[in-house]
C-alpha positions as CSV (number, residue, x, y, z in Angstrom):
1,X,120.0,98.3,86.6
2,X,120.0,102.3,86.3
3,X,122.0,104.5,88.6
4,X,120.1,107.4,89.7
5,X,122.0,110.2,91.8
6,X,119.6,112.3,93.0
7,X,116.0,113.3,94.2
8,X,115.8,115.4,91.1
9,X,117.0,112.6,88.9
10,X,114.3,110.0,90.3
11,X,111.6,112.7,89.5
12,X,113.3,113.1,85.9
13,X,113.2,109.6,85.5
14,X,109.5,109.7,86.6
15,X,108.6,112.1,84.1
16,X,110.3,110.4,81.2
17,X,108.4,107.3,82.4
18,X,105.2,109.0,82.6
19,X,105.2,110.8,79.1
20,X,105.3,107.0,78.0
21,X,102.3,106.0,79.2
22,X,99.1,105.4,77.2
23,X,96.4,104.4,79.6
24,X,96.4,100.7,81.1
25,X,99.8,100.6,82.6
26,X,100.2,99.1,85.9
27,X,103.2,99.5,87.9
28,X,104.5,97.9,90.9
29,X,107.2,99.8,93.3
30,X,109.2,97.7,95.4
31,X,111.9,99.2,97.8
32,X,112.3,100.4,101.6
33,X,110.7,103.0,103.3
34,X,112.4,106.7,102.1
35,X,113.6,104.4,98.9
36,X,112.2,107.1,96.7
37,X,109.0,105.3,95.5
38,X,106.7,108.6,95.8
39,X,109.5,110.8,94.6
40,X,109.3,108.3,91.6
41,X,105.5,108.7,91.6
42,X,105.7,112.4,91.7
43,X,108.0,112.5,88.9
44,X,105.3,109.8,86.9
45,X,102.8,112.4,87.5
46,X,104.9,115.2,86.0
47,X,104.9,113.1,83.0
48,X,101.1,112.4,82.6
49,X,100.7,116.0,83.4
50,X,99.1,115.9,86.7
51,X,98.6,119.4,87.8
52,X,98.0,118.6,91.5
53,X,100.6,117.9,94.0
54,X,101.2,114.1,94.5
55,X,101.2,113.1,98.0
56,X,101.9,109.5,99.6
57,X,99.0,107.7,100.2
58,X,100.3,105.6,103.1
59,X,97.5,107.1,105.4
60,X,94.8,106.8,102.7
61,X,95.9,103.8,101.0
62,X,94.9,105.2,97.7
63,X,94.7,108.5,95.7
64,X,93.7,109.1,92.2
65,X,94.8,112.2,90.0
66,X,93.5,113.4,86.5
67,X,96.1,113.2,84.0
68,X,96.7,114.2,80.3
69,X,94.4,112.6,77.4
70,X,91.6,111.7,79.8
71,X,93.8,109.4,81.9
72,X,93.9,109.1,85.7
73,X,96.8,107.9,88.0
74,X,95.9,105.7,90.4
75,X,98.7,105.5,93.4
76,X,98.3,102.6,96.2
77,X,100.4,102.1,99.2
78,X,99.5,99.1,101.0
79,X,102.1,99.6,103.4
80,X,99.9,99.8,106.6
81,X,97.9,96.6,105.5
82,X,98.2,92.5,106.2
83,X,95.3,92.0,103.7
84,X,94.0,94.5,101.0
85,X,90.2,93.6,101.9
86,X,88.1,95.6,100.1
87,X,90.7,97.7,98.7
88,X,92.1,94.7,96.8
89,X,88.6,94.2,95.3
90,X,89.0,98.4,94.1
91,X,92.2,97.6,92.9
92,X,91.3,94.6,90.7
93,X,88.6,97.2,88.8
94,X,91.1,99.9,88.8
95,X,93.9,97.7,86.7
96,X,91.5,96.9,84.1
97,X,90.7,100.6,83.5
98,X,92.1,101.1,80.1
99,X,92.1,104.9,81.1
100,X,93.9,104.4,84.4
101,X,97.7,104.1,85.2
102,X,98.0,102.4,88.4
103,X,100.8,102.2,90.4
104,X,101.2,100.2,94.0
105,X,103.4,100.4,96.7
106,X,104.0,97.5,99.2
107,X,101.6,95.1,96.6
108,X,102.5,91.8,98.3
109,X,99.1,91.8,100.1
110,X,97.6,92.3,96.7
111,X,99.4,89.9,94.8
112,X,96.2,87.8,93.8
113,X,94.6,90.8,91.7
114,X,97.9,92.1,90.3
115,X,98.2,91.4,86.3
116,X,101.1,89.8,85.0
117,X,101.7,92.6,82.3
118,X,103.1,94.9,85.2
119,X,106.4,97.2,85.4
120,X,108.2,96.3,88.6
121,X,110.3,98.4,89.7
122,X,112.9,97.6,92.4
123,X,114.4,100.8,94.2
124,X,117.9,100.2,96.4
125,X,119.4,102.8,98.5
126,X,123.2,102.1,98.1
127,X,124.1,105.6,99.9
128,X,121.8,108.6,101.3
129,X,121.3,110.2,98.4
130,X,122.2,107.2,95.5
131,X,119.7,105.0,94.4
132,X,119.8,101.6,92.0
133,X,116.6,101.1,90.1
134,X,116.1,97.7,88.5
135,X,113.0,97.2,86.4
136,X,111.3,94.1,84.9
137,X,108.8,93.4,82.3
138,X,106.0,91.1,83.1
139,X,104.3,91.1,79.5
140,X,103.9,92.9,76.0
141,X,102.8,96.2,77.6
142,X,105.5,96.6,80.2
143,X,108.2,95.4,78.1
144,X,107.1,98.1,75.2
145,X,107.8,100.8,78.0
146,X,111.2,99.2,79.0
147,X,112.3,99.6,75.2
148,X,110.9,102.8,74.7
149,X,112.9,103.8,78.3
150,X,116.0,102.5,76.1
């Protein structure tokens, strides 16, 4: 478990993680509203050299950004959905793309299309500013990320 003391530190942690991505990684973000999932994603965008502002896809469900090395960052937020529907079919294709880094918030509705090899990041908020981040690897690719993070 990692302790993160500020929003800036959450972005820095995300940037460190984003610099490790090579394409094909899938990240599942778990945490309450306001836990810092989008802040972490903004940091990942910095590490991937995304040159546009990353915004929460709460209302649009998904956003895709161009990143370094011909990669793309796909950011999904299923908070408002009881069933992934057609977005689940889209996600199923996206998570198989070797040039895509995929981040999913509120992924339970799309559980059946998520690969086992994903990095699950659970964020909890013990105080207004502090965050605890627990990372769990589901396979070889996500385990490599954990090892490289140290």
